[in-house]
PQR file with spaces between the fields and no chain letter, atoms N, CA, C, O and H, PARSE charges and radii, in Angstrom:
ATOM       1  N    MET     1      90.026   96.514  130.869 -0.4000 1.5000
ATOM       2  CA   MET     1      91.089   96.874  131.767 -0.0000 2.0000
ATOM       3  C    MET     1      92.082   97.743  131.011  0.5500 1.7000
ATOM       4  O    MET     1      92.595   97.340  129.967 -0.5500 1.4000
ATOM       5  N    ALA     2      92.349   98.911  131.521 -0.4000 1.5000
ATOM       6  CA   ALA     2      93.266   99.839  130.866 -0.0000 2.0000
ATOM       7  C    ALA     2      94.695   99.549  131.297  0.5500 1.7000
ATOM       8  O    ALA     2      94.957   99.153  132.433 -0.5500 1.4000
ATOM       9  H    ALA     2      91.932   99.238  132.369  0.4000 1.0000
ATOM      10  N    MET     3      95.603   99.755  130.366 -0.4000 1.5000
ATOM      11  CA   MET     3      97.016   99.550  130.670 -0.0000 2.0000
ATOM      12  C    MET     3      97.669  100.897  130.924  0.5500 1.7000
ATOM      13  O    MET     3      97.429  101.860  130.195 -0.5500 1.4000
ATOM      14  H    MET     3      95.391  100.076  129.443  0.4000 1.0000
ATOM      15  N    ALA     4      98.484  100.962  131.943 -0.4000 1.5000
ATOM      16  CA   ALA     4      99.210  102.190  132.242 -0.0000 2.0000
ATOM      17  C    ALA     4     100.401  102.311  131.310  0.5500 1.7000
ATOM      18  O    ALA     4     101.077  101.322  131.028 -0.5500 1.4000
ATOM      19  H    ALA     4      98.680  100.180  132.535  0.4000 1.0000
ATOM      20  N    ARG     5     100.652  103.487  130.845 -0.4000 1.5000
ATOM      21  CA   ARG     5     101.786  103.720  129.953 -0.0000 2.0000
ATOM      22  C    ARG     5     102.930  104.301  130.766  0.5500 1.7000
ATOM      23  O    ARG     5     102.795  105.351  131.394 -0.5500 1.4000
ATOM      24  H    ARG     5     100.102  104.291  131.074  0.4000 1.0000
ATOM      25  N    GLY     6     104.037  103.614  130.744 -0.4000 1.5000
ATOM      26  CA   GLY     6     105.204  104.076  131.481 -0.0000 2.0000
ATOM      27  C    GLY     6     105.853  105.256  130.800  0.5500 1.7000
ATOM      28  O    GLY     6     105.865  105.337  129.572 -0.5500 1.4000
ATOM      29  H    GLY     6     104.146  102.761  130.234  0.4000 1.0000
ATOM      30  N    SER     7     106.385  106.158  131.568 -0.4000 1.5000
ATOM      31  CA   SER     7     107.006  107.343  130.990 -0.0000 2.0000
ATOM      32  C    SER     7     108.356  107.021  130.351  0.5500 1.7000
ATOM      33  O    SER     7     108.873  107.812  129.563 -0.5500 1.4000
ATOM      34  H    SER     7     106.376  106.092  132.566  0.4000 1.0000
ATOM      35  N    SER     8     108.923  105.872  130.686 -0.4000 1.5000
ATOM      36  CA   SER     8     110.225  105.522  130.119 -0.0000 2.0000
ATOM      37  C    SER     8     110.091  104.696  128.841  0.5500 1.7000
ATOM      38  O    SER     8     111.101  104.331  128.241 -0.5500 1.4000
ATOM      39  H    SER     8     108.503  105.229  131.327  0.4000 1.0000
ATOM      40  N    GLY     9     108.851  104.393  128.410 -0.4000 1.5000
ATOM      41  CA   GLY     9     108.637  103.595  127.208 -0.0000 2.0000
ATOM      42  C    GLY     9     108.915  104.395  125.946  0.5500 1.7000
ATOM      43  O    GLY     9     109.040  105.619  125.980 -0.5500 1.4000
ATOM      44  H    GLY     9     108.030  104.690  128.898  0.4000 1.0000
ATOM      45  N    LEU    10     109.006  103.690  124.849 -0.4000 1.5000
ATOM      46  CA   LEU    10     109.251  104.329  123.565 -0.0000 2.0000
ATOM      47  C    LEU    10     108.007  105.048  123.075  0.5500 1.7000
ATOM      48  O    LEU    10     106.885  104.590  123.293 -0.5500 1.4000
ATOM      49  H    LEU    10     108.904  102.696  124.821  0.4000 1.0000
ATOM      50  N    ALA    11     108.208  106.153  122.426 -0.4000 1.5000
ATOM      51  CA   ALA    11     107.113  106.894  121.813 -0.0000 2.0000
ATOM      52  C    ALA    11     107.089  106.571  120.320  0.5500 1.7000
ATOM      53  O    ALA    11     108.063  106.059  119.768 -0.5500 1.4000
ATOM      54  H    ALA    11     109.119  106.525  122.249  0.4000 1.0000
ATOM      55  N    TYR    12     105.967  106.878  119.679 -0.4000 1.5000
ATOM      56  CA   TYR    12     105.880  106.706  118.234 -0.0000 2.0000
ATOM      57  C    TYR    12     106.795  107.720  117.580  0.5500 1.7000
ATOM      58  O    TYR    12     106.805  108.853  118.063 -0.5500 1.4000
ATOM      59  H    TYR    12     105.176  107.294  120.128  0.4000 1.0000
ATOM      60  N    PRO    13     107.548  107.454  116.562 -0.5600 1.5000
ATOM      61  CA   PRO    13     107.590  106.255  115.744  0.2800 2.0000
ATOM      62  C    PRO    13     108.594  105.203  116.222  0.5500 1.7000
ATOM      63  O    PRO    13     108.686  104.126  115.633 -0.5500 1.4000
ATOM      64  N    ASP    14     109.340  105.504  117.277 -0.4000 1.5000
ATOM      65  CA   ASP    14     110.327  104.529  117.759 -0.0000 2.0000
ATOM      66  C    ASP    14     109.679  103.213  118.165  0.5500 1.7000
ATOM      67  O    ASP    14     110.259  102.146  117.969 -0.5500 1.4000
ATOM      68  H    ASP    14     109.265  106.379  117.755  0.4000 1.0000
ATOM      69  N    ARG    15     108.489  103.286  118.725 -0.4000 1.5000
ATOM      70  CA   ARG    15     107.772  102.072  119.132 -0.0000 2.0000
ATOM      71  C    ARG    15     107.423  101.224  117.910  0.5500 1.7000
ATOM      72  O    ARG    15     107.544   99.999  117.944 -0.5500 1.4000
ATOM      73  H    ARG    15     108.017  104.153  118.884  0.4000 1.0000
ATOM      74  N    PHE    16     106.990  101.876  116.833 -0.4000 1.5000
ATOM      75  CA   PHE    16     106.672  101.171  115.596 -0.0000 2.0000
ATOM      76  C    PHE    16     107.908  100.456  115.051  0.5500 1.7000
ATOM      77  O    PHE    16     107.835   99.284  114.682 -0.5500 1.4000
ATOM      78  H    PHE    16     106.892  102.871  116.805  0.4000 1.0000
ATOM      79  N    TYR    17     109.028  101.148  115.001 -0.4000 1.5000
ATOM      80  CA   TYR    17     110.246  100.548  114.453 -0.0000 2.0000
ATOM      81  C    TYR    17     110.792   99.444  115.358  0.5500 1.7000
ATOM      82  O    TYR    17     111.382   98.482  114.866 -0.5500 1.4000
ATOM      83  H    TYR    17     109.088  102.100  115.301  0.4000 1.0000
ATOM      84  N    ALA    18     110.606   99.568  116.654 -0.4000 1.5000
ATOM      85  CA   ALA    18     111.016   98.493  117.568 -0.0000 2.0000
ATOM      86  C    ALA    18     110.170   97.245  117.326  0.5500 1.7000
ATOM      87  O    ALA    18     110.696   96.132  117.320 -0.5500 1.4000
ATOM      88  H    ALA    18     110.127  100.349  117.053  0.4000 1.0000
ATOM      89  N    ALA    19     108.882   97.421  117.129 -0.4000 1.5000
ATOM      90  CA   ALA    19     108.000   96.283  116.845 -0.0000 2.0000
ATOM      91  C    ALA    19     108.335   95.672  115.490  0.5500 1.7000
ATOM      92  O    ALA    19     108.324   94.450  115.343 -0.5500 1.4000
ATOM      93  H    ALA    19     108.455   98.325  117.134  0.4000 1.0000
ATOM      94  N    ALA    20     108.630   96.507  114.505 -0.4000 1.5000
ATOM      95  CA   ALA    20     108.989   96.004  113.174 -0.0000 2.0000
ATOM      96  C    ALA    20     110.297   95.224  113.229  0.5500 1.7000
ATOM      97  O    ALA    20     110.440   94.204  112.555 -0.5500 1.4000
ATOM      98  H    ALA    20     108.638   97.499  114.624  0.4000 1.0000
ATOM      99  N    THR    21     111.237   95.691  114.016 -0.4000 1.5000
ATOM     100  CA   THR    21     112.505   94.972  114.167 -0.0000 2.0000
ATOM     101  C    THR    21     112.278   93.633  114.837  0.5500 1.7000
ATOM     102  O    THR    21     112.868   92.631  114.436 -0.5500 1.4000
ATOM     103  H    THR    21     111.121   96.520  114.564  0.4000 1.0000
ATOM     104  N    TYR    22     111.428   93.603  115.856 -0.4000 1.5000
ATOM     105  CA   TYR    22     111.110   92.331  116.515 -0.0000 2.0000
ATOM     106  C    TYR    22     110.483   91.351  115.533  0.5500 1.7000
ATOM     107  O    TYR    22     110.773   90.156  115.566 -0.5500 1.4000
ATOM     108  H    TYR    22     110.949   94.418  116.182  0.4000 1.0000
ATOM     109  N    ALA    23     109.620   91.866  114.655 -0.4000 1.5000
ATOM     110  CA   ALA    23     108.953   91.009  113.680 -0.0000 2.0000
ATOM     111  C    ALA    23     109.887   90.571  112.562  0.5500 1.7000
ATOM     112  O    ALA    23     109.561   89.656  111.805 -0.5500 1.4000
ATOM     113  H    ALA    23     109.384   92.837  114.628  0.4000 1.0000
ATOM     114  N    GLY    24     111.047   91.217  112.450 -0.4000 1.5000
ATOM     115  CA   GLY    24     112.033   90.809  111.460 -0.0000 2.0000
ATOM     116  C    GLY    24     112.126   91.711  110.248  0.5500 1.7000
ATOM     117  O    GLY    24     112.840   91.386  109.299 -0.5500 1.4000
ATOM     118  H    GLY    24     111.312   91.960  113.065  0.4000 1.0000
ATOM     119  N    PHE    25     111.428   92.832  110.250 -0.4000 1.5000
ATOM     120  CA   PHE    25     111.499   93.755  109.126 -0.0000 2.0000
ATOM     121  C    PHE    25     112.661   94.705  109.334  0.5500 1.7000
ATOM     122  O    PHE    25     113.029   95.019  110.467 -0.5500 1.4000
ATOM     123  H    PHE    25     110.848   93.096  111.020  0.4000 1.0000
ATOM     124  N    GLY    26     113.227   95.154  108.247 -0.4000 1.5000
ATOM     125  CA   GLY    26     114.342   96.079  108.338 -0.0000 2.0000
ATOM     126  C    GLY    26     115.669   95.384  108.579  0.5500 1.7000
ATOM     127  O    GLY    26     116.689   96.050  108.756 -0.5500 1.4000
ATOM     128  H    GLY    26     112.929   94.900  107.327  0.4000 1.0000
ATOM     129  N    SER    27     115.676   94.077  108.589 -0.4000 1.5000
ATOM     130  CA   SER    27     116.918   93.330  108.761 -0.0000 2.0000
ATOM     131  C    SER    27     117.070   92.375  107.594  0.5500 1.7000
ATOM     132  O    SER    27     116.128   92.161  106.830 -0.5500 1.4000
ATOM     133  H    SER    27     114.848   93.536  108.445  0.4000 1.0000
ATOM     134  N    SER    28     118.243   91.809  107.458 -0.4000 1.5000
ATOM     135  CA   SER    28     118.490   90.906  106.337 -0.0000 2.0000
ATOM     136  C    SER    28     118.136   89.460  106.670  0.5500 1.7000
ATOM     137  O    SER    28     118.328   88.573  105.838 -0.5500 1.4000
ATOM     138  H    SER    28     119.008   91.983  108.078  0.4000 1.0000
ATOM     139  N    SER    29     117.625   89.211  107.866 -0.4000 1.5000
ATOM     140  CA   SER    29     117.298   87.843  108.258 -0.0000 2.0000
ATOM     141  C    SER    29     115.883   87.477  107.840  0.5500 1.7000
ATOM     142  O    SER    29     115.114   88.341  107.420 -0.5500 1.4000
ATOM     143  H    SER    29     117.469   89.931  108.542  0.4000 1.0000
ATOM     144  N    ASN    30     115.540   86.206  107.951 -0.4000 1.5000
ATOM     145  CA   ASN    30     114.180   85.731  107.677 -0.0000 2.0000
ATOM     146  C    ASN    30     113.462   85.474  108.991  0.5500 1.7000
ATOM     147  O    ASN    30     112.790   84.453  109.135 -0.5500 1.4000
ATOM     148  H    ASN    30     116.165   85.504  108.293  0.4000 1.0000
ATOM     149  N    ALA    31     113.589   86.368  109.935 -0.4000 1.5000
ATOM     150  CA   ALA    31     113.033   86.174  111.264 -0.0000 2.0000
ATOM     151  C    ALA    31     111.514   86.106  111.253  0.5500 1.7000
ATOM     152  O    ALA    31     110.919   85.471  112.124 -0.5500 1.4000
ATOM     153  H    ALA    31     114.135   87.198  109.818  0.4000 1.0000
ATOM     154  N    VAL    32     110.879   86.745  110.286 -0.4000 1.5000
ATOM     155  CA   VAL    32     109.419   86.767  110.256 -0.0000 2.0000
ATOM     156  C    VAL    32     108.872   85.357  110.095  0.5500 1.7000
ATOM     157  O    VAL    32     107.923   84.979  110.783 -0.5500 1.4000
ATOM     158  H    VAL    32     111.361   87.261  109.578  0.4000 1.0000
ATOM     159  N    THR    33     109.451   84.585  109.205 -0.4000 1.5000
ATOM     160  CA   THR    33     108.923   83.253  108.963 -0.0000 2.0000
ATOM     161  C    THR    33     109.204   82.320  110.125  0.5500 1.7000
ATOM     162  O    THR    33     108.467   81.352  110.312 -0.5500 1.4000
ATOM     163  H    THR    33     110.222   84.892  108.646  0.4000 1.0000
ATOM     164  N    SER    34     110.223   82.565  110.900 -0.4000 1.5000
ATOM     165  CA   SER    34     110.505   81.679  112.019 -0.0000 2.0000
ATOM     166  C    SER    34     109.679   82.023  113.258  0.5500 1.7000
ATOM     167  O    SER    34     109.442   81.148  114.091 -0.5500 1.4000
ATOM     168  H    SER    34     110.823   83.351  110.748  0.4000 1.0000
ATOM     169  N    LYS    35     109.237   83.269  113.402 -0.4000 1.5000
ATOM     170  CA   LYS    35     108.478   83.689  114.580 -0.0000 2.0000
ATOM     171  C    LYS    35     106.968   83.579  114.384  0.5500 1.7000
ATOM     172  O    LYS    35     106.230   83.454  115.361 -0.5500 1.4000
ATOM     173  H    LYS    35     109.430   83.980  112.726  0.4000 1.0000
ATOM     174  N    PHE    36     106.501   83.624  113.141 -0.4000 1.5000
ATOM     175  CA   PHE    36     105.077   83.685  112.868 -0.0000 2.0000
ATOM     176  C    PHE    36     104.686   82.677  111.801  0.5500 1.7000
ATOM     177  O    PHE    36     105.521   82.243  111.008 -0.5500 1.4000
ATOM     178  H    PHE    36     107.101   83.726  112.348  0.4000 1.0000
ATOM     179  N    SER    37     103.407   82.307  111.787 -0.4000 1.5000
ATOM     180  CA   SER    37     102.901   81.443  110.724 -0.0000 2.0000
ATOM     181  C    SER    37     102.929   82.228  109.409  0.5500 1.7000
ATOM     182  O    SER    37     103.052   83.453  109.417 -0.5500 1.4000
ATOM     183  H    SER    37     102.729   82.660  112.432  0.4000 1.0000
ATOM     184  N    ASN    38     102.815   81.534  108.305 -0.4000 1.5000
ATOM     185  CA   ASN    38     102.877   82.192  106.997 -0.0000 2.0000
ATOM     186  C    ASN    38     101.800   83.255  106.831  0.5500 1.7000
ATOM     187  O    ASN    38     102.073   84.340  106.317 -0.5500 1.4000
ATOM     188  H    ASN    38     102.715   80.539  108.298  0.4000 1.0000
ATOM     189  N    ASP    39     100.573   82.951  107.263 -0.4000 1.5000
ATOM     190  CA   ASP    39      99.485   83.925  107.127 -0.0000 2.0000
ATOM     191  C    ASP    39      99.750   85.182  107.937  0.5500 1.7000
ATOM     192  O    ASP    39      99.543   86.297  107.456 -0.5500 1.4000
ATOM     193  H    ASP    39     100.352   82.069  107.680  0.4000 1.0000
ATOM     194  N    VAL    40     100.206   84.999  109.162 -0.4000 1.5000
ATOM     195  CA   VAL    40     100.486   86.147  110.027 -0.0000 2.0000
ATOM     196  C    VAL    40     101.671   86.937  109.482  0.5500 1.7000
ATOM     197  O    VAL    40     101.654   88.168  109.497 -0.5500 1.4000
ATOM     198  H    VAL    40     100.374   84.094  109.552  0.4000 1.0000
ATOM     199  N    ALA    41     102.693   86.245  109.003 -0.4000 1.5000
ATOM     200  CA   ALA    41     103.862   86.924  108.447 -0.0000 2.0000
ATOM     201  C    ALA    41     103.480   87.762  107.228  0.5500 1.7000
ATOM     202  O    ALA    41     103.968   88.880  107.066 -0.5500 1.4000
ATOM     203  H    ALA    41     102.707   85.246  108.990  0.4000 1.0000
ATOM     204  N    LEU    42     102.607   87.225  106.369 -0.4000 1.5000
ATOM     205  CA   LEU    42     102.166   87.993  105.205 -0.0000 2.0000
ATOM     206  C    LEU    42     101.360   89.217  105.606  0.5500 1.7000
ATOM     207  O    LEU    42     101.511   90.287  105.016 -0.5500 1.4000
ATOM     208  H    LEU    42     102.210   86.317  106.500  0.4000 1.0000
ATOM     209  N    LEU    43     100.512   89.061  106.601 -0.4000 1.5000
ATOM     210  CA   LEU    43      99.727   90.194  107.078 -0.0000 2.0000
ATOM     211  C    LEU    43     100.634   91.264  107.683  0.5500 1.7000
ATOM     212  O    LEU    43     100.466   92.451  107.404 -0.5500 1.4000
ATOM     213  H    LEU    43     100.390   88.192  107.080  0.4000 1.0000
ATOM     214  N    LEU    44     101.586   90.851  108.506 -0.4000 1.5000
ATOM     215  CA   LEU    44     102.527   91.807  109.097 -0.0000 2.0000
ATOM     216  C    LEU    44     103.353   92.507  108.027  0.5500 1.7000
ATOM     217  O    LEU    44     103.604   93.709  108.112 -0.5500 1.4000
ATOM     218  H    LEU    44     101.722   89.887  108.733  0.4000 1.0000
ATOM     219  N    TYR    45     103.775   91.746  107.018 -0.4000 1.5000
ATOM     220  CA   TYR    45     104.518   92.345  105.908 -0.0000 2.0000
ATOM     221  C    TYR    45     103.675   93.418  105.214  0.5500 1.7000
ATOM     222  O    TYR    45     104.157   94.520  104.950 -0.5500 1.4000
ATOM     223  H    TYR    45     103.571   90.770  106.949  0.4000 1.0000
ATOM     224  N    ALA    46     102.423   93.088  104.923 -0.4000 1.5000
ATOM     225  CA   ALA    46     101.546   94.037  104.236 -0.0000 2.0000
ATOM     226  C    ALA    46     101.300   95.281  105.085  0.5500 1.7000
ATOM     227  O    ALA    46     101.302   96.395  104.562 -0.5500 1.4000
ATOM     228  H    ALA    46     102.032   92.193  105.137  0.4000 1.0000
ATOM     229  N    LEU    47     101.090   95.104  106.378 -0.4000 1.5000
ATOM     230  CA   LEU    47     100.886   96.255  107.259 -0.0000 2.0000
ATOM     231  C    LEU    47     102.137   97.119  107.350  0.5500 1.7000
ATOM     232  O    LEU    47     102.052   98.347  107.368 -0.5500 1.4000
ATOM     233  H    LEU    47     101.089   94.199  106.803  0.4000 1.0000
ATOM     234  N    TYR    48     103.303   96.471  107.408 -0.4000 1.5000
ATOM     235  CA   TYR    48     104.567   97.210  107.442 -0.0000 2.0000
ATOM     236  C    TYR    48     104.749   98.017  106.157  0.5500 1.7000
ATOM     237  O    TYR    48     105.129   99.188  106.203 -0.5500 1.4000
ATOM     238  H    TYR    48     103.373   95.473  107.394  0.4000 1.0000
ATOM     239  N    GLN    49     104.478   97.391  105.011 -0.4000 1.5000
ATOM     240  CA   GLN    49     104.597   98.083  103.734 -0.0000 2.0000
ATOM     241  C    GLN    49     103.617   99.254  103.667  0.5500 1.7000
ATOM     242  O    GLN    49     103.960  100.333  103.183 -0.5500 1.4000
ATOM     243  H    GLN    49     104.169   96.440  104.973  0.4000 1.0000
ATOM     244  N    GLN    50     102.399   99.033  104.153 -0.4000 1.5000
ATOM     245  CA   GLN    50     101.396  100.088  104.142 -0.0000 2.0000
ATOM     246  C    GLN    50     101.851  101.279  104.981  0.5500 1.7000
ATOM     247  O    GLN    50     101.649  102.430  104.596 -0.5500 1.4000
ATOM     248  H    GLN    50     102.120   98.157  104.545  0.4000 1.0000
ATOM     249  N    ALA    51     102.468  100.995  106.131 -0.4000 1.5000
ATOM     250  CA   ALA    51     102.902  102.061  107.031 -0.0000 2.0000
ATOM     251  C    ALA    51     104.148  102.779  106.534  0.5500 1.7000
ATOM     252  O    ALA    51     104.299  103.979  106.762 -0.5500 1.4000
ATOM     253  H    ALA    51     102.632  100.060  106.443  0.4000 1.0000
ATOM     254  N    THR    52     105.038  102.068  105.863 -0.4000 1.5000
ATOM     255  CA   THR    52     106.300  102.682  105.463 -0.0000 2.0000
ATOM     256  C    THR    52     106.316  103.170  104.021  0.5500 1.7000
ATOM     257  O    THR    52     107.022  104.127  103.701 -0.5500 1.4000
ATOM     258  H    THR    52     104.916  101.093  105.678  0.4000 1.0000
ATOM     259  N    VAL    53     105.547  102.525  103.148 -0.4000 1.5000
ATOM     260  CA   VAL    53     105.553  102.877  101.729 -0.0000 2.0000
ATOM     261  C    VAL    53     104.281  103.605  101.330  0.5500 1.7000
ATOM     262  O    VAL    53     104.322  104.544  100.536 -0.5500 1.4000
ATOM     263  H    VAL    53     104.974  101.749  103.408  0.4000 1.0000
ATOM     264  N    GLY    54     103.155  103.177  101.877 -0.4000 1.5000
ATOM     265  CA   GLY    54     101.861  103.722  101.496 -0.0000 2.0000
ATOM     266  C    GLY    54     101.115  102.715  100.644  0.5500 1.7000
ATOM     267  O    GLY    54     101.493  101.544  100.604 -0.5500 1.4000
ATOM     268  H    GLY    54     103.122  102.414  102.523  0.4000 1.0000
ATOM     269  N    PRO    55     100.068  103.142   99.963 -0.5600 1.5000
ATOM     270  CA   PRO    55      99.291  102.223   99.141  0.2800 2.0000
ATOM     271  C    PRO    55     100.137  101.597   98.036  0.5500 1.7000
ATOM     272  O    PRO    55     101.071  102.214   97.526 -0.5500 1.4000
ATOM     273  N    CYS    56      99.801  100.388   97.684 -0.4000 1.5000
ATOM     274  CA   CYS    56     100.516   99.680   96.632 -0.0000 2.0000
ATOM     275  C    CYS    56     100.020  100.171   95.276  0.5500 1.7000
ATOM     276  O    CYS    56      98.849  100.006   94.936 -0.5500 1.4000
ATOM     277  H    CYS    56      99.042   99.886   98.099  0.4000 1.0000
ATOM     278  N    ASN    57     100.907  100.766   94.519 -0.4000 1.5000
ATOM     279  CA   ASN    57     100.580  101.258   93.181 -0.0000 2.0000
ATOM     280  C    ASN    57     101.345  100.494   92.105  0.5500 1.7000
ATOM     281  O    ASN    57     101.368  100.905   90.945 -0.5500 1.4000
ATOM     282  H    ASN    57     101.859  100.901   94.795  0.4000 1.0000
ATOM     283  N    VAL    58     101.964   99.393   92.485 -0.4000 1.5000
ATOM     284  CA   VAL    58     102.774   98.612   91.563 -0.0000 2.0000
ATOM     285  C    VAL    58     101.891   97.599   90.854  0.5500 1.7000
ATOM     286  O    VAL    58     101.203   96.819   91.513 -0.5500 1.4000
ATOM     287  H    VAL    58     101.946   99.059   93.427  0.4000 1.0000
ATOM     288  N    PRO    59     101.895   97.591   89.521 -0.5600 1.5000
ATOM     289  CA   PRO    59     101.102   96.579   88.819  0.2800 2.0000
ATOM     290  C    PRO    59     101.700   95.193   89.032  0.5500 1.7000
ATOM     291  O    PRO    59     102.904   95.043   89.239 -0.5500 1.4000
ATOM     292  N    LYS    60     100.847   94.202   88.977 -0.4000 1.5000
ATOM     293  CA   LYS    60     101.301   92.826   89.204 -0.0000 2.0000
ATOM     294  C    LYS    60     102.081   92.324   87.988  0.5500 1.7000
ATOM     295  O    LYS    60     101.503   92.106   86.923 -0.5500 1.4000
ATOM     296  H    LYS    60      99.869   94.324   88.809  0.4000 1.0000
ATOM     297  N    PRO    61     103.387   92.143   88.148 -0.5600 1.5000
ATOM     298  CA   PRO    61     104.163   91.611   87.027  0.2800 2.0000
ATOM     299  C    PRO    61     104.018   90.101   86.925  0.5500 1.7000
ATOM     300  O    PRO    61     103.681   89.438   87.906 -0.5500 1.4000
ATOM     301  N    ARG    62     104.265   89.572   85.775 -0.4000 1.5000
ATOM     302  CA   ARG    62     104.199   88.129   85.572 -0.0000 2.0000
ATOM     303  C    ARG    62     105.546   87.516   85.910  0.5500 1.7000
ATOM     304  O    ARG    62     106.582   88.176   85.826 -0.5500 1.4000
ATOM     305  H    ARG    62     104.539   90.110   84.978  0.4000 1.0000
ATOM     306  N    GLY    63     105.521   86.264   86.288 -0.4000 1.5000
ATOM     307  CA   GLY    63     106.763   85.534   86.516 -0.0000 2.0000
ATOM     308  C    GLY    63     107.328   85.628   87.912  0.5500 1.7000
ATOM     309  O    GLY    63     108.447   85.172   88.148 -0.5500 1.4000
ATOM     310  H    GLY    63     104.680   85.728   86.357  0.4000 1.0000
ATOM     311  N    TRP    64     106.589   86.206   88.852 -0.4000 1.5000
ATOM     312  CA   TRP    64     107.067   86.265   90.229 -0.0000 2.0000
ATOM     313  C    TRP    64     106.968   84.892   90.867  0.5500 1.7000
ATOM     314  O    TRP    64     106.202   84.033   90.431 -0.5500 1.4000
ATOM     315  H    TRP    64     105.680   86.576   88.661  0.4000 1.0000
ATOM     316  N    SER    65     107.746   84.713   91.889 -0.4000 1.5000
ATOM     317  CA   SER    65     107.654   83.485   92.678 -0.0000 2.0000
ATOM     318  C    SER    65     106.353   83.504   93.474  0.5500 1.7000
ATOM     319  O    SER    65     105.792   84.578   93.692 -0.5500 1.4000
ATOM     320  H    SER    65     108.369   85.411   92.243  0.4000 1.0000
ATOM     321  N    PRO    66     105.859   82.354   93.913 -0.5600 1.5000
ATOM     322  CA   PRO    66     104.626   82.319   94.715  0.2800 2.0000
ATOM     323  C    PRO    66     104.719   83.154   95.994  0.5500 1.7000
ATOM     324  O    PRO    66     103.727   83.747   96.417 -0.5500 1.4000
ATOM     325  N    VAL    67     105.880   83.203   96.597 -0.4000 1.5000
ATOM     326  CA   VAL    67     106.042   83.999   97.821 -0.0000 2.0000
ATOM     327  C    VAL    67     105.885   85.478   97.514  0.5500 1.7000
ATOM     328  O    VAL    67     105.171   86.185   98.225 -0.5500 1.4000
ATOM     329  H    VAL    67     106.685   82.722   96.253  0.4000 1.0000
ATOM     330  N    GLU    68     106.541   85.955   96.467 -0.4000 1.5000
ATOM     331  CA   GLU    68     106.428   87.363   96.094 -0.0000 2.0000
ATOM     332  C    GLU    68     105.009   87.716   95.652  0.5500 1.7000
ATOM     333  O    GLU    68     104.534   88.819   95.924 -0.5500 1.4000
ATOM     334  H    GLU    68     107.122   85.380   95.889  0.4000 1.0000
ATOM     335  N    GLN    69     104.329   86.791   94.972 -0.4000 1.5000
ATOM     336  CA   GLN    69     102.938   87.032   94.590 -0.0000 2.0000
ATOM     337  C    GLN    69     102.048   87.156   95.820  0.5500 1.7000
ATOM     338  O    GLN    69     101.153   88.001   95.850 -0.5500 1.4000
ATOM     339  H    GLN    69     104.715   85.895   94.751  0.4000 1.0000
ATOM     340  N    SER    70     102.280   86.333   96.829 -0.4000 1.5000
ATOM     341  CA   SER    70     101.484   86.398   98.063 -0.0000 2.0000
ATOM     342  C    SER    70     101.710   87.719   98.776  0.5500 1.7000
ATOM     343  O    SER    70     100.762   88.327   99.274 -0.5500 1.4000
ATOM     344  H    SER    70     103.007   85.647   96.805  0.4000 1.0000
ATOM     345  N    LYS    71     102.966   88.172   98.830 -0.4000 1.5000
ATOM     346  CA   LYS    71     103.275   89.462   99.466 -0.0000 2.0000
ATOM     347  C    LYS    71     102.558   90.590   98.727  0.5500 1.7000
ATOM     348  O    LYS    71     101.931   91.448   99.349 -0.5500 1.4000
ATOM     349  H    LYS    71     103.736   87.678   98.426  0.4000 1.0000
ATOM     350  N    TRP    72     102.653   90.581   97.410 -0.4000 1.5000
ATOM     351  CA   TRP    72     102.027   91.631   96.617 -0.0000 2.0000
ATOM     352  C    TRP    72     100.518   91.633   96.813  0.5500 1.7000
ATOM     353  O    TRP    72      99.909   92.691   96.977 -0.5500 1.4000
ATOM     354  H    TRP    72     103.162   89.884   96.905  0.4000 1.0000
ATOM     355  N    THR    73      99.912   90.438   96.795 -0.4000 1.5000
ATOM     356  CA   THR    73      98.465   90.328   96.951 -0.0000 2.0000
ATOM     357  C    THR    73      98.007   90.909   98.282  0.5500 1.7000
ATOM     358  O    THR    73      97.042   91.672   98.327 -0.5500 1.4000
ATOM     359  H    THR    73     100.406   89.579   96.662  0.4000 1.0000
ATOM     360  N    ARG    74      98.692   90.554   99.367 -0.4000 1.5000
ATOM     361  CA   ARG    74      98.303   91.089  100.684 -0.0000 2.0000
ATOM     362  C    ARG    74      98.457   92.603  100.722  0.5500 1.7000
ATOM     363  O    ARG    74      97.595   93.304  101.252 -0.5500 1.4000
ATOM     364  H    ARG    74      99.476   89.933   99.330  0.4000 1.0000
ATOM     365  N    PHE    75      99.545   93.105  100.166 -0.4000 1.5000
ATOM     366  CA   PHE    75      99.808   94.540  100.172 -0.0000 2.0000
ATOM     367  C    PHE    75      98.731   95.284   99.382  0.5500 1.7000
ATOM     368  O    PHE    75      98.253   96.331   99.819 -0.5500 1.4000
ATOM     369  H    PHE    75     100.245   92.536   99.736  0.4000 1.0000
ATOM     370  N    VAL    76      98.352   94.751   98.231 -0.4000 1.5000
ATOM     371  CA   VAL    76      97.335   95.390   97.402 -0.0000 2.0000
ATOM     372  C    VAL    76      95.990   95.407   98.105  0.5500 1.7000
ATOM     373  O    VAL    76      95.311   96.433   98.104 -0.5500 1.4000
ATOM     374  H    VAL    76      98.740   93.901   97.877  0.4000 1.0000
ATOM     375  N    TYR    77      95.590   94.291   98.707 -0.4000 1.5000
ATOM     376  CA   TYR    77      94.273   94.239   99.340 -0.0000 2.0000
ATOM     377  C    TYR    77      94.183   95.145  100.559  0.5500 1.7000
ATOM     378  O    TYR    77      93.097   95.625  100.885 -0.5500 1.4000
ATOM     379  H    TYR    77      96.141   93.457   98.708  0.4000 1.0000
ATOM     380  N    LEU    78      95.287   95.389  101.233 -0.4000 1.5000
ATOM     381  CA   LEU    78      95.262   96.342  102.352 -0.0000 2.0000
ATOM     382  C    LEU    78      95.248   97.789  101.864  0.5500 1.7000
ATOM     383  O    LEU    78      94.923   98.697  102.630 -0.5500 1.4000
ATOM     384  H    LEU    78      96.169   94.999  100.969  0.4000 1.0000
ATOM     385  N    SER    79      95.593   98.008  100.615 -0.4000 1.5000
ATOM     386  CA   SER    79      95.627   99.357  100.072 -0.0000 2.0000
ATOM     387  C    SER    79      94.243   99.882   99.713  0.5500 1.7000
ATOM     388  O    SER    79      94.081  101.079   99.472 -0.5500 1.4000
ATOM     389  H    SER    79      95.857   97.271   99.993  0.4000 1.0000
ATOM     390  N    TYR    80      93.241   99.001   99.675 -0.4000 1.5000
ATOM     391  CA   TYR    80      91.893   99.452   99.309 -0.0000 2.0000
ATOM     392  C    TYR    80      91.166   99.998  100.473  0.5500 1.7000
ATOM     393  O    TYR    80      90.018  100.421  100.340 -0.5500 1.4000
ATOM     394  H    TYR    80      93.373   98.029   99.872  0.4000 1.0000
């Protein structure tokens, strides 16, 4: 079933940024963790980073927190 696209809807890239704002990116809040499970939040984070930053070229530093390591891991694996 095809969906009709309204002429008053947002066009890209505004649609992307509206979705990212809904997911909690680009704000100082932790909205991502409250709206989504941890796995989904990490995937959304990695996709957002891929779209806004590009491939992950940062080497894995030692001493990161488990949360930061999980973010880095997802971002790196989506970069391949």
